[in-house]
C-alpha positions in Angstrom: 16.6 -0.5 6.0 14.8 -2.8 3.6 12.7 -1.9 0.6 9.7 -3.4 -1.1 7.5 -2.5 -4.0 4.7 -3.9 -6.2 1.8 -3.3 -8.5 -1.8 -3.9 -7.7 -3.9 -4.5 -10.8 -7.3 -2.8 -10.3 -10.7 -4.2 -11.1 -12.5 -2.2 -13.8 -14.4 0.9 -12.6 -12.4 1.2 -9.3 -11.7 4.9 -9.6 -14.3 6.0 -7.0 -13.2 3.4 -4.5 -9.5 4.3 -5.1 -10.4 8.0 -4.4 -12.3 7.0 -1.3 -9.3 5.0 -0.1 -6.9 7.9 -0.8 -9.1 10.5 0.9 -9.9 8.4 3.9 -6.2 7.7 4.6 -5.4 11.4 4.1 -8.2 12.5 6.4 -7.0 10.1 9.1 -3.4 11.1 8.7 -2.5 10.8 12.4 -3.8 7.3 12.6 -2.2 6.4 9.2 1.2 7.6 10.5 0.7 5.8 13.8 0.3 2.6 11.8 3.6 3.3 10.0 5.4 3.9 13.3 4.0 0.6 14.8 5.2 -1.2 11.6 8.7 0.4 11.6 8.0 1.9 8.2 10.0 5.0 7.3 8.3 5.6 3.9 5.2 4.3 2.2 4.3 5.8 -1.1 1.4 5.0 -3.5 1.0 5.9 -7.2 -1.6 5.4 -9.8 -0.3 3.9 -13.1 -1.9 3.1 -16.4 -0.3 0.5 -18.6 -1.9 -0.2 -22.0 -5.3 0.9 -20.7 -5.1 -1.2 -17.4 -5.1 0.7 -14.1 -2.7 -0.2 -11.3 -1.6 1.1 -8.0 2.1 1.1 -7.5 3.4 1.0 -3.9 6.8 1.5 -2.4 7.9 0.9 1.2 11.1 1.4 3.2 11.2 -0.1 6.6 13.4 -1.6 9.3 12.1 -5.0 8.3 9.6 -5.6 5.5 8.5 -8.9 7.0 7.9 -7.3 10.4 6.0 -4.4 8.8 3.6 -6.9 7.1 3.2 -9.0 10.2 2.4 -6.0 12.4 0.0 -4.6 9.7 -2.0 -7.9 9.7 -2.8 -7.4 13.4 -5.2 -4.5 12.5 -4.4 -2.5 15.6 -5.9 0.7 14.2 -9.3 0.9 12.5 -7.7 2.5 9.5 -5.8 -0.7 8.9 -9.0 -2.7 8.6 -10.4 -0.1 6.2 -7.2 -0.2 4.1 -7.1 -3.9 3.7 -10.8 -4.3 3.1 -10.9 -1.7 0.4 -7.8 -3.0 -1.3 -9.4 -6.5 -1.4 -12.5 -4.9 -3.1 -10.5 -3.2 -5.8 -7.7 -5.7 -6.5 -8.3 -7.8 -9.6 -8.0 -11.6 -9.4 -4.3 -12.5 -9.2 -3.6 -8.8 -9.3 -1.0 -8.4 -6.6 2.4 -8.3 -8.3 5.5 -8.0 -6.0 8.6 -6.4 -7.5 12.1 -7.8 -7.1 14.4 -5.1 -5.7 17.4 -4.6 -7.9 19.1 -1.4 -6.7 18.5 0.9 -3.7 20.6 4.1 -3.5 20.4 6.3 -0.5 22.5 9.1 1.0 
């Protein structure tokens, strides 16, 4: 399994759109999970983080292949995928996508 994580710096006043994104993905849970299965993703987690007054989304993913997961996700097979990427594009600040470098991954 491979892991990936990153921060997405949010545009100001994105709270309502973040909540819409969260609630829509939760309400369409079967479709969201089907997307993960198609991508070979075992875990995808999202967190809201505030650092010095700036809002971010922190994401974490564990998948068979991170590259394959991103390639499959770009095919937008499920309508929820299109919604996910369009809304993230609306709320992400300019140059606001920061990818973390994995240092340590412990698992039992």
